[in-house]
N, C-alpha and C positions, 0 to 999 in steps of 0.2 A: 583761677584766683582763690588762695587758701588763706583763711583767716581763722584758726583754731582759737576759742576761748572756752575753757571747762569743757572740753569735749565737745564744743557745738561750733559748726563750719559756719560761718557768718559769711563766707567768699563768696559762695554760689550766690547768696540771696543780694549782695552788694553788688556781684558783676552783672546780675541777670537787671537790678534796677538801674545801674548805670548806663545798661544797652538800652534802656526805655522797656524793657519787657518784664512783663510777670512771672516770678520764679516758678519754675516746674514743680510738681509734686512731689517727686523724689529728692527735691533739693529741701522744699518747704516744709513736709510733714515732719521729717526727723528733726528738724531744728525747734518747731513747734512742741514736739514729744519732749524734749530735752529741757526747753525753757518752762513747760508745764510740770516736769518731773521736780524741777529744782523749786518751782512754785510750793509743789505739795509736801517738799521737805521742809521748805520754809515754814508754812503753814502749820505744819505737825508741831512745831515747837511750842504751840499754844492750843492744841485741839483739846486737851483734858482739862485745860485751866478753868473754864467755865464750870465744869463740873465739879471741880474741886473747890470753887468759889462759893458755888451753891451749897455744898455740903456746909463749909465752914461757917457761912452767914446764918443759915438756920439751925447750925449745930445738930444736924440730923441726917440721916441716911435711909429715911423712910422710903418705902418701895424699891430699894436698890438690892437687887440680887448680889450677893457675896461671892458665890460660886461663880457667876458671870464674869467678874473682874478680876477674880483668880485666874480662870481659865484664859482669860485675856493674856496676862502676865506670862503664862505657859506658851501661848500662842505666838507673841511677839518676840519671844526668846527664840524659840525653834526658827521661826522664817528669818531672823537677822542671823542667825549662826549659819543657816544655809546659804543665804544671800553673801555674807563676807566670804566662804570658802569655795564659793562657785564662782568668784571674779566677776559677779554681776555689776554693773555699771551703778556707781553710787545714787545716781539722779533716778534710778529705779526701783531702789528699796529703802533710801536714807531715813525715810519717816519713821521706819520701824525703830531705830536708834532711839529717837525722841519720844515715842508712842510707847516705847518700853519702860523708859525712865519715868515718865508721866504715870503710867497704870502702876508702876510699883508704889509710887507716892499715895496715887489715889486709893491701892489696896491697904496701905498701912493706916491712912485716914478712916477708912471705914472701919477696919479692926478697932482704932481707938475710939470711935462712937460706937461700938458694937460690944461695949464692956457688959461683962468682965471677959477676958480675952483667957479662953480656955487652955487646956495642954494641947488639946488638938490643934489649934490655931499655931502656938508656936511650934510644933512637930512639922507642919506644912511648910511654915517659913524656914525653918532648918534645913529642911528636905530640898527646897528650892536653891537656898545659898551654897549646899554642897554640890549639888548636880549641875545648876546654870554654868558656872565657870568652865567645866568640861566640856559644856556642850558648845557653848560660846568659843572656846580655844579650837573646836573641831577635833578633840582627841576621842573620837570614837570611832568604832568600825565604819566604813563609806556604805555598807549595806543598811546598816542600823541607822546612818545619818538619812539615806533616801526614804526609809520606812518612817522616821520620825516626821520628816518634812512632808510625807504624804498624810502622816495623822493629822498635821497641824491644821488641815482645812475642816477635819471634824473637830478639832478642839476650838476652833473660832466657831463653827456652827453651834456647838453644844454651849459655846460662853454666851451666845445670844438667846437661845430658846430659854433659858430660866427666866431671862428678863423679860422677853417676850410674852411668856405664860404669867409670869407675875403680874405684868401689866393688865394681861386680859382677865386675869382671875379678880382683880381688885379693883377693874375698870378706872385704874389710875396708874399714872406714870411716876407718882412720888416726887422726890428730888431730882429725876432725870433732868438735864439739862438739853435744852433744844438746841442752843447754839454746839455744843457737842457733838451730838446726835447728827446734826446738819453737816456739819464739816467731816465727821465720818463718813456718811453717805456720799457726800461731794468728792472728798477723796477717793472712793472705792471707784466711783464712775470714771473720774480722770485716769486711775490706775490701769482700768481696761485698756484705754488707749495708748497710754504711754508704755505698757508692756508688751503690747503688740507691735509697737513700734520698735521696741528695744530687742525684740525676737527672744524673750524671755521664755523659759520652759512654760509648755502647755498648763502645767499645774499651778502656775504663777497666775496665770490668765483665769483659770477657772476659779481660783482662790479669790480674785478680785470680782468676779462675777458672782460669787457667794455672799462676798461683801455686800455687793450694792442689795441682793435680794433682803439680807438680814437686817442691814442697818435701814435700809429704805422702810422695812416692817415697822421698826421700833420708832422712826421718823413720823410715820403714818398714825402709829397709837399716840403720840404726843400731840400729834395736831387734833387728833379726835379726842382725848380724854382731857388735856390741860385747860381747855376752855369751858367744858362741861365743870370740871373742878372748881373753877374761878366762879361760876355762877352759882354754885351750891353755897359756896362760902358766904356770897353777897345776901344770899336768901336767910343763912343763918345768922 
């Protein structure tokens, strides 16, 4: 029995259930992976909105590392371009599109609240606008493309390190949003499973594991420092 919807085969599940049997692992796990993948993509449309809202509400980017968010934009751009041109199923990477859009908006807001915006900032923005379309269009040498994708794991790692270090030295997470960080962490955990089921390149799986580690560290810092900051405010 075949019943394909959005690349998901519901036929084998329905066939097993109609026969009074529990679906086999080979039938059940790919379906769970696809559904989870699409849920991650759907959830990604709002991942960074709590962070954006928190900045706008407090009119402050206190405690946020500008370099961390800039590197996120670079990392998402490289990862999205690679997945687009490798023919990887949309359910395995679709969130990158929405995360990139939100990351660009977030960086723009951080720039706005970090006035005055100097020439260095404008140069970085113009350089990105000039290079990003070429990368997203895949109009670069295949060997360079592979090297870029390999480097994006380092980009994401170093995107998290400045924020982790800033949290540690300040003993505070400032305006970091718990909800955004939690969704980043949960998405990374889920992506480890879906990437393995979709037989994506090992480099993608390793990138997801790196995301679990770094996002988990930031999340643990929020859980550690934010309650302490609230107590100090009450005392004052």
